[in-house]
HTML snippet that shows the backbone in 3Dmol.js (N, CA, C, O; Angstrom):
<script src="https://3Dmol.org/build/3Dmol-min.js"></script>
<div id="view" style="width:600px;height:400px;position:relative"></div>
<script>
const pdb = `
ATOM      1  N   UNK A   1      90.868  90.044 132.807  1.00  0.00           N
ATOM      2  CA  UNK A   1      91.093  90.553 134.225  1.00  0.00           C
ATOM      3  C   UNK A   1      92.641  90.411 134.857  1.00  0.00           C
ATOM      4  O   UNK A   1      93.303  89.391 135.047  1.00  0.00           O
ATOM      5  N   UNK A   2      92.969  91.825 135.112  1.00  0.00           N
ATOM      6  CA  UNK A   2      94.221  91.910 135.628  1.00  0.00           C
ATOM      7  C   UNK A   2      94.402  91.292 137.273  1.00  0.00           C
ATOM      8  O   UNK A   2      93.646  91.682 138.162  1.00  0.00           O
ATOM      9  N   UNK A   3      95.278  90.493 137.478  1.00  0.00           N
ATOM     10  CA  UNK A   3      95.638  89.973 138.933  1.00  0.00           C
ATOM     11  C   UNK A   3      96.410  90.810 139.297  1.00  0.00           C
ATOM     12  O   UNK A   3      97.338  91.054 138.526  1.00  0.00           O
ATOM     13  N   UNK A   4      96.331  91.592 140.638  1.00  0.00           N
ATOM     14  CA  UNK A   4      97.561  92.340 141.105  1.00  0.00           C
ATOM     15  C   UNK A   4      98.352  91.167 141.940  1.00  0.00           C
ATOM     16  O   UNK A   4      97.800  90.125 142.293  1.00  0.00           O
ATOM     17  N   UNK A   5      99.419  91.418 142.145  1.00  0.00           N
ATOM     18  CA  UNK A   5     100.484  90.657 142.946  1.00  0.00           C
ATOM     19  C   UNK A   5     100.182  90.555 144.147  1.00  0.00           C
ATOM     20  O   UNK A   5      99.272  91.291 144.529  1.00  0.00           O
ATOM     21  N   UNK A   6     100.723  89.769 144.998  1.00  0.00           N
ATOM     22  CA  UNK A   6     100.277  89.740 146.385  1.00  0.00           C
ATOM     23  C   UNK A   6     101.151  90.707 147.278  1.00  0.00           C
ATOM     24  O   UNK A   6     100.774  91.129 148.372  1.00  0.00           O
ATOM     25  N   UNK A   7     102.226  90.975 146.754  1.00  0.00           N
ATOM     26  CA  UNK A   7     103.507  91.941 147.443  1.00  0.00           C
ATOM     27  C   UNK A   7     102.542  93.661 147.137  1.00  0.00           C
ATOM     28  O   UNK A   7     102.310  94.566 147.938  1.00  0.00           O
ATOM     29  N   UNK A   8     102.239  93.552 145.888  1.00  0.00           N
ATOM     30  CA  UNK A   8     101.420  94.806 145.779  1.00  0.00           C
ATOM     31  C   UNK A   8     100.096  94.970 146.661  1.00  0.00           C
ATOM     32  O   UNK A   8      99.807  96.020 147.234  1.00  0.00           O
ATOM     33  N   UNK A   9      99.375  93.875 146.698  1.00  0.00           N
ATOM     34  CA  UNK A   9      98.263  94.131 147.358  1.00  0.00           C
ATOM     35  C   UNK A   9      98.605  94.203 149.148  1.00  0.00           C
ATOM     36  O   UNK A   9      97.730  94.523 149.952  1.00  0.00           O
ATOM     37  N   UNK A  10      99.727  93.919 149.467  1.00  0.00           N
ATOM     38  CA  UNK A  10     100.393  94.207 150.967  1.00  0.00           C
ATOM     39  C   UNK A  10     100.341  95.520 151.227  1.00  0.00           C
ATOM     40  O   UNK A  10      99.734  95.999 152.185  1.00  0.00           O
ATOM     41  N   UNK A  11     101.042  96.229 150.298  1.00  0.00           N
ATOM     42  CA  UNK A  11     101.280  97.532 150.262  1.00  0.00           C
ATOM     43  C   UNK A  11     100.147  98.528 150.137  1.00  0.00           C
ATOM     44  O   UNK A  11     100.014  99.500 150.881  1.00  0.00           O
ATOM     45  N   UNK A  12      99.348  98.214 149.146  1.00  0.00           N
ATOM     46  CA  UNK A  12      97.924  99.442 149.004  1.00  0.00           C
ATOM     47  C   UNK A  12      96.861  99.326 150.106  1.00  0.00           C
ATOM     48  O   UNK A  12      96.482  98.274 150.622  1.00  0.00           O
ATOM     49  N   UNK A  13      96.529 100.301 150.329  1.00  0.00           N
ATOM     50  CA  UNK A  13      95.454 100.734 151.511  1.00  0.00           C
ATOM     51  C   UNK A  13      94.563 102.135 150.638  1.00  0.00           C
ATOM     52  O   UNK A  13      94.805 103.016 149.814  1.00  0.00           O
ATOM     53  N   UNK A  14      93.427 101.614 151.465  1.00  0.00           N
ATOM     54  CA  UNK A  14      92.092 102.384 151.053  1.00  0.00           C
ATOM     55  C   UNK A  14      92.747 104.002 151.458  1.00  0.00           C
ATOM     56  O   UNK A  14      93.378 104.329 152.463  1.00  0.00           O
ATOM     57  N   UNK A  15      92.439 104.619 150.581  1.00  0.00           N
ATOM     58  CA  UNK A  15      92.620 106.227 150.728  1.00  0.00           C
ATOM     59  C   UNK A  15      91.881 106.789 151.497  1.00  0.00           C
ATOM     60  O   UNK A  15      92.281 107.836 152.005  1.00  0.00           O
ATOM     61  N   UNK A  16      90.537 106.263 151.837  1.00  0.00           N
ATOM     62  CA  UNK A  16      89.521 106.953 152.474  1.00  0.00           C
ATOM     63  C   UNK A  16      89.719 106.095 153.936  1.00  0.00           C
ATOM     64  O   UNK A  16      89.930 106.891 154.852  1.00  0.00           O
ATOM     65  N   UNK A  17      89.707 105.071 154.261  1.00  0.00           N
ATOM     66  CA  UNK A  17      89.930 104.391 155.451  1.00  0.00           C
ATOM     67  C   UNK A  17      90.950 103.817 155.825  1.00  0.00           C
ATOM     68  O   UNK A  17      91.006 103.353 156.964  1.00  0.00           O
ATOM     69  N   UNK A  18      92.133 103.705 154.829  1.00  0.00           N
ATOM     70  CA  UNK A  18      93.485 103.385 155.468  1.00  0.00           C
ATOM     71  C   UNK A  18      93.483 102.105 155.764  1.00  0.00           C
ATOM     72  O   UNK A  18      94.263 101.658 156.605  1.00  0.00           O
ATOM     73  N   UNK A  19      92.725 101.442 155.200  1.00  0.00           N
ATOM     74  CA  UNK A  19      92.357  99.682 155.395  1.00  0.00           C
ATOM     75  C   UNK A  19      93.032  98.849 154.230  1.00  0.00           C
ATOM     76  O   UNK A  19      93.271  99.471 153.195  1.00  0.00           O
ATOM     77  N   UNK A  20      93.339  97.614 154.286  1.00  0.00           N
ATOM     78  CA  UNK A  20      93.711  96.948 153.367  1.00  0.00           C
ATOM     79  C   UNK A  20      92.889  97.054 152.101  1.00  0.00           C
ATOM     80  O   UNK A  20      91.813  97.617 152.302  1.00  0.00           O
ATOM     81  N   UNK A  21      93.070  96.720 151.017  1.00  0.00           N
ATOM     82  CA  UNK A  21      92.388  96.234 150.002  1.00  0.00           C
ATOM     83  C   UNK A  21      92.468  94.942 149.479  1.00  0.00           C
ATOM     84  O   UNK A  21      93.582  94.505 149.192  1.00  0.00           O
ATOM     85  N   UNK A  22      91.439  94.236 149.303  1.00  0.00           N
ATOM     86  CA  UNK A  22      91.017  92.925 148.438  1.00  0.00           C
ATOM     87  C   UNK A  22      91.292  93.035 147.358  1.00  0.00           C
ATOM     88  O   UNK A  22      91.722  94.175 147.183  1.00  0.00           O
ATOM     89  N   UNK A  23      91.292  92.268 146.154  1.00  0.00           N
ATOM     90  CA  UNK A  23      90.908  92.030 144.903  1.00  0.00           C
ATOM     91  C   UNK A  23      89.722  91.576 144.774  1.00  0.00           C
ATOM     92  O   UNK A  23      89.596  90.450 145.255  1.00  0.00           O
ATOM     93  N   UNK A  24      88.536  92.136 144.179  1.00  0.00           N
ATOM     94  CA  UNK A  24      87.471  91.543 143.746  1.00  0.00           C
ATOM     95  C   UNK A  24      87.284  91.193 142.177  1.00  0.00           C
ATOM     96  O   UNK A  24      86.679  92.100 141.606  1.00  0.00           O
ATOM     97  N   UNK A  25      87.532  90.449 141.586  1.00  0.00           N
ATOM     98  CA  UNK A  25      87.237  90.536 139.893  1.00  0.00           C
ATOM     99  C   UNK A  25      88.408  92.298 139.433  1.00  0.00           C
ATOM    100  O   UNK A  25      89.538  92.640 139.779  1.00  0.00           O
ATOM    101  N   UNK A  26      87.586  92.799 138.746  1.00  0.00           N
ATOM    102  CA  UNK A  26      88.373  93.833 138.327  1.00  0.00           C
ATOM    103  C   UNK A  26      88.347  95.349 139.444  1.00  0.00           C
ATOM    104  O   UNK A  26      88.779  96.481 139.226  1.00  0.00           O
ATOM    105  N   UNK A  27      87.822  94.912 140.364  1.00  0.00           N
ATOM    106  CA  UNK A  27      88.129  95.973 141.127  1.00  0.00           C
ATOM    107  C   UNK A  27      88.842  95.489 142.543  1.00  0.00           C
ATOM    108  O   UNK A  27      89.155  94.327 142.801  1.00  0.00           O
ATOM    109  N   UNK A  28      89.047  96.764 143.494  1.00  0.00           N
ATOM    110  CA  UNK A  28      89.658  96.443 144.587  1.00  0.00           C
ATOM    111  C   UNK A  28      88.684  96.896 145.869  1.00  0.00           C
ATOM    112  O   UNK A  28      87.905  97.830 145.679  1.00  0.00           O
ATOM    113  N   UNK A  29      88.718  96.366 146.920  1.00  0.00           N
ATOM    114  CA  UNK A  29      87.557  96.546 147.891  1.00  0.00           C
ATOM    115  C   UNK A  29      88.154  96.620 149.312  1.00  0.00           C
ATOM    116  O   UNK A  29      88.875  95.739 149.778  1.00  0.00           O
ATOM    117  N   UNK A  30      87.828  97.634 149.897  1.00  0.00           N
ATOM    118  CA  UNK A  30      88.521  97.970 151.096  1.00  0.00           C
ATOM    119  C   UNK A  30      87.729  97.247 152.192  1.00  0.00           C
ATOM    120  O   UNK A  30      86.502  97.143 152.214  1.00  0.00           O
ATOM    121  N   UNK A  31      88.900  96.586 153.426  1.00  0.00           N
ATOM    122  CA  UNK A  31      88.280  95.643 154.197  1.00  0.00           C
ATOM    123  C   UNK A  31      87.479  96.479 155.343  1.00  0.00           C
ATOM    124  O   UNK A  31      86.738  95.865 156.112  1.00  0.00           O
ATOM    125  N   UNK A  32      87.632  97.818 155.439  1.00  0.00           N
ATOM    126  CA  UNK A  32      86.720  98.375 156.578  1.00  0.00           C
ATOM    127  C   UNK A  32      85.537  99.410 155.993  1.00  0.00           C
ATOM    128  O   UNK A  32      85.793 100.136 155.033  1.00  0.00           O
ATOM    129  N   UNK A  33      84.794  99.418 156.360  1.00  0.00           N
ATOM    130  CA  UNK A  33      83.742 100.382 156.176  1.00  0.00           C
ATOM    131  C   UNK A  33      83.862 101.742 155.674  1.00  0.00           C
ATOM    132  O   UNK A  33      84.713 102.298 156.368  1.00  0.00           O
ATOM    133  N   UNK A  34      83.434 102.490 154.844  1.00  0.00           N
ATOM    134  CA  UNK A  34      83.593 103.857 154.569  1.00  0.00           C
ATOM    135  C   UNK A  34      82.900 104.571 155.298  1.00  0.00           C
ATOM    136  O   UNK A  34      82.602 104.126 156.407  1.00  0.00           O
ATOM    137  N   UNK A  35      82.403 105.987 154.864  1.00  0.00           N
ATOM    138  CA  UNK A  35      81.634 106.738 155.770  1.00  0.00           C
ATOM    139  C   UNK A  35      80.052 106.401 155.770  1.00  0.00           C
ATOM    140  O   UNK A  35      79.251 106.717 156.650  1.00  0.00           O
ATOM    141  N   UNK A  36      79.832 105.805 154.781  1.00  0.00           N
ATOM    142  CA  UNK A  36      78.196 105.057 154.891  1.00  0.00           C
ATOM    143  C   UNK A  36      78.239 103.872 155.406  1.00  0.00           C
ATOM    144  O   UNK A  36      77.113 103.418 155.202  1.00  0.00           O
ATOM    145  N   UNK A  37      78.791 103.176 155.894  1.00  0.00           N
ATOM    146  CA  UNK A  37      79.253 101.886 156.735  1.00  0.00           C
ATOM    147  C   UNK A  37      79.169 100.894 155.899  1.00  0.00           C
ATOM    148  O   UNK A  37      78.682  99.846 156.323  1.00  0.00           O
ATOM    149  N   UNK A  38      79.629 100.975 154.477  1.00  0.00           N
ATOM    150  CA  UNK A  38      79.746  99.942 153.247  1.00  0.00           C
ATOM    151  C   UNK A  38      81.265 100.016 152.664  1.00  0.00           C
ATOM    152  O   UNK A  38      81.769 101.078 152.298  1.00  0.00           O
ATOM    153  N   UNK A  39      81.802  99.007 152.629  1.00  0.00           N
ATOM    154  CA  UNK A  39      83.152  99.128 152.036  1.00  0.00           C
ATOM    155  C   UNK A  39      83.365  99.661 150.664  1.00  0.00           C
ATOM    156  O   UNK A  39      82.538  99.342 149.810  1.00  0.00           O
ATOM    157  N   UNK A  40      84.434 100.487 150.311  1.00  0.00           N
ATOM    158  CA  UNK A  40      84.240 101.328 149.339  1.00  0.00           C
ATOM    159  C   UNK A  40      85.233 100.304 148.290  1.00  0.00           C
ATOM    160  O   UNK A  40      86.240  99.688 148.639  1.00  0.00           O
ATOM    161  N   UNK A  41      84.611 100.341 146.921  1.00  0.00           N
ATOM    162  CA  UNK A  41      85.209  99.885 145.605  1.00  0.00           C
ATOM    163  C   UNK A  41      86.233 100.898 144.822  1.00  0.00           C
ATOM    164  O   UNK A  41      86.087 102.114 144.698  1.00  0.00           O
ATOM    165  N   UNK A  42      87.208 100.162 144.373  1.00  0.00           N
ATOM    166  CA  UNK A  42      88.063 101.300 143.422  1.00  0.00           C
ATOM    167  C   UNK A  42      88.417 100.113 142.354  1.00  0.00           C
ATOM    168  O   UNK A  42      88.676  98.924 142.539  1.00  0.00           O
ATOM    169  N   UNK A  43      88.315 100.998 141.014  1.00  0.00           N
ATOM    170  CA  UNK A  43      88.668 100.476 139.797  1.00  0.00           C
ATOM    171  C   UNK A  43      90.188  99.976 139.533  1.00  0.00           C
ATOM    172  O   UNK A  43      91.204 100.440 140.051  1.00  0.00           O
ATOM    173  N   UNK A  44      90.110  99.123 138.782  1.00  0.00           N
ATOM    174  CA  UNK A  44      91.485  98.434 138.118  1.00  0.00           C
ATOM    175  C   UNK A  44      91.565  98.919 136.562  1.00  0.00           C
ATOM    176  O   UNK A  44      90.923  98.193 135.803  1.00  0.00           O
ATOM    177  N   UNK A  45      91.951  99.550 136.212  1.00  0.00           N
ATOM    178  CA  UNK A  45      91.984 100.030 134.880  1.00  0.00           C
ATOM    179  C   UNK A  45      93.389  99.742 134.318  1.00  0.00           C
ATOM    180  O   UNK A  45      94.411 100.357 134.622  1.00  0.00           O
ATOM    181  N   UNK A  46      93.299  98.825 133.544  1.00  0.00           N
ATOM    182  CA  UNK A  46      94.393  98.480 132.573  1.00  0.00           C
ATOM    183  C   UNK A  46      95.519  97.902 133.583  1.00  0.00           C
ATOM    184  O   UNK A  46      96.687  98.275 133.479  1.00  0.00           O
ATOM    185  N   UNK A  47      95.165  97.101 134.428  1.00  0.00           N
ATOM    186  CA  UNK A  47      95.998  96.713 135.256  1.00  0.00           C
ATOM    187  C   UNK A  47      96.444  97.794 136.260  1.00  0.00           C
ATOM    188  O   UNK A  47      97.357  97.384 136.976  1.00  0.00           O
ATOM    189  N   UNK A  48      96.103  98.909 136.485  1.00  0.00           N
ATOM    190  CA  UNK A  48      96.459  99.972 137.116  1.00  0.00           C
ATOM    191  C   UNK A  48      95.197 100.265 138.418  1.00  0.00           C
ATOM    192  O   UNK A  48      94.066 100.679 138.160  1.00  0.00           O
ATOM    193  N   UNK A  49      95.583 100.020 139.486  1.00  0.00           N
ATOM    194  CA  UNK A  49      94.444 100.404 140.521  1.00  0.00           C
ATOM    195  C   UNK A  49      94.206 102.228 140.812  1.00  0.00           C
ATOM    196  O   UNK A  49      94.918 103.212 141.008  1.00  0.00           O
ATOM    197  N   UNK A  50      93.256 102.016 140.732  1.00  0.00           N
ATOM    198  CA  UNK A  50      92.722 103.576 140.319  1.00  0.00           C
ATOM    199  C   UNK A  50      92.180 104.047 141.920  1.00  0.00           C
ATOM    200  O   UNK A  50      91.086 103.607 142.273  1.00  0.00           O
ATOM    201  N   UNK A  51      92.746 104.700 142.616  1.00  0.00           N
ATOM    202  CA  UNK A  51      92.993 104.822 143.812  1.00  0.00           C
ATOM    203  C   UNK A  51      92.156 106.414 144.269  1.00  0.00           C
ATOM    204  O   UNK A  51      91.931 106.709 145.443  1.00  0.00           O
ATOM    205  N   UNK A  52      91.890 107.046 143.423  1.00  0.00           N
ATOM    206  CA  UNK A  52      91.365 108.550 143.668  1.00  0.00           C
ATOM    207  C   UNK A  52      90.144 108.201 144.617  1.00  0.00           C
ATOM    208  O   UNK A  52      89.530 107.139 144.514  1.00  0.00           O
ATOM    209  N   UNK A  53      89.833 109.208 145.575  1.00  0.00           N
ATOM    210  CA  UNK A  53      88.645 109.092 146.285  1.00  0.00           C
ATOM    211  C   UNK A  53      87.613 109.434 145.590  1.00  0.00           C
ATOM    212  O   UNK A  53      86.539 109.172 146.133  1.00  0.00           O
ATOM    213  N   UNK A  54      87.553 110.066 144.294  1.00  0.00           N
ATOM    214  CA  UNK A  54      86.445 110.482 143.716  1.00  0.00           C
ATOM    215  C   UNK A  54      85.856 109.252 143.048  1.00  0.00           C
ATOM    216  O   UNK A  54      84.656 109.191 142.780  1.00  0.00           O
ATOM    217  N   UNK A  55      86.743 108.235 142.770  1.00  0.00           N
ATOM    218  CA  UNK A  55      86.448 107.117 142.230  1.00  0.00           C
ATOM    219  C   UNK A  55      85.894 106.184 142.994  1.00  0.00           C
ATOM    220  O   UNK A  55      85.648 105.116 142.433  1.00  0.00           O
ATOM    221  N   UNK A  56      85.605 106.300 144.220  1.00  0.00           N
ATOM    222  CA  UNK A  56      85.415 105.232 145.303  1.00  0.00           C
ATOM    223  C   UNK A  56      83.858 105.159 145.074  1.00  0.00           C
ATOM    224  O   UNK A  56      83.149 106.139 144.845  1.00  0.00           O
ATOM    225  N   UNK A  57      83.432 103.863 145.168  1.00  0.00           N
ATOM    226  CA  UNK A  57      81.829 103.551 145.249  1.00  0.00           C
ATOM    227  C   UNK A  57      81.491 102.669 146.159  1.00  0.00           C
ATOM    228  O   UNK A  57      82.083 101.596 146.275  1.00  0.00           O
ATOM    229  N   UNK A  58      80.550 103.013 146.864  1.00  0.00           N
ATOM    230  CA  UNK A  58      80.128 102.050 147.970  1.00  0.00           C
ATOM    231  C   UNK A  58      79.748 100.629 147.193  1.00  0.00           C
ATOM    232  O   UNK A  58      79.233 100.455 146.088  1.00  0.00           O
ATOM    233  N   UNK A  59      80.234  99.611 148.273  1.00  0.00           N
ATOM    234  CA  UNK A  59      79.961  98.533 147.781  1.00  0.00           C
ATOM    235  C   UNK A  59      78.750  98.105 147.831  1.00  0.00           C
ATOM    236  O   UNK A  59      77.999  98.513 148.718  1.00  0.00           O
ATOM    237  N   UNK A  60      78.341  97.219 146.905  1.00  0.00           N
ATOM    238  CA  UNK A  60      76.882  96.590 146.742  1.00  0.00           C
ATOM    239  C   UNK A  60      76.625  95.701 147.567  1.00  0.00           C
ATOM    240  O   UNK A  60      77.483  94.820 147.615  1.00  0.00           O
ATOM    241  N   UNK A  61      75.296  95.522 148.614  1.00  0.00           N
ATOM    242  CA  UNK A  61      75.274  94.601 149.718  1.00  0.00           C
ATOM    243  C   UNK A  61      74.396  93.290 148.921  1.00  0.00           C
ATOM    244  O   UNK A  61      73.879  92.404 149.601  1.00  0.00           O
ATOM    245  N   UNK A  62      74.313  93.297 147.526  1.00  0.00           N
ATOM    246  CA  UNK A  62      73.451  92.054 147.211  1.00  0.00           C
ATOM    247  C   UNK A  62      74.774  91.143 146.810  1.00  0.00           C
ATOM    248  O   UNK A  62      74.605  89.943 146.592  1.00  0.00           O
ATOM    249  N   UNK A  63      76.213  91.782 146.706  1.00  0.00           N
ATOM    250  CA  UNK A  63      77.278  90.776 146.345  1.00  0.00           C
ATOM    251  C   UNK A  63      77.798  89.920 147.848  1.00  0.00           C
ATOM    252  O   UNK A  63      78.701  89.084 147.817  1.00  0.00           O
ATOM    253  N   UNK A  64      77.171  90.241 148.928  1.00  0.00           N
ATOM    254  CA  UNK A  64      77.768  89.709 149.956  1.00  0.00           C
ATOM    255  C   UNK A  64      76.733  88.542 150.557  1.00  0.00           C
ATOM    256  O   UNK A  64      77.056  87.878 151.542  1.00  0.00           O
TER     257      UNK A  64
END
`;
const viewer = $3Dmol.createViewer("view");
viewer.addModel(pdb, "pdb");
viewer.setStyle({}, {cartoon: {color: "spectrum"}});
viewer.zoomTo();
viewer.render();
</script>
């Protein structure tokens, strides 16, 4: 699992909600809900955040 630096997380934003992103394992999660009311998740591939809107997946409620 690649841990992103605090400095990088400070500047990254969700491309759909424009909210901050927090790292949960190998994913980044938006701090604001997406269009369906759930936070969006973005993959981290080989240490690189993949912030393409098409790659966003709704967060699973069972993890909360």
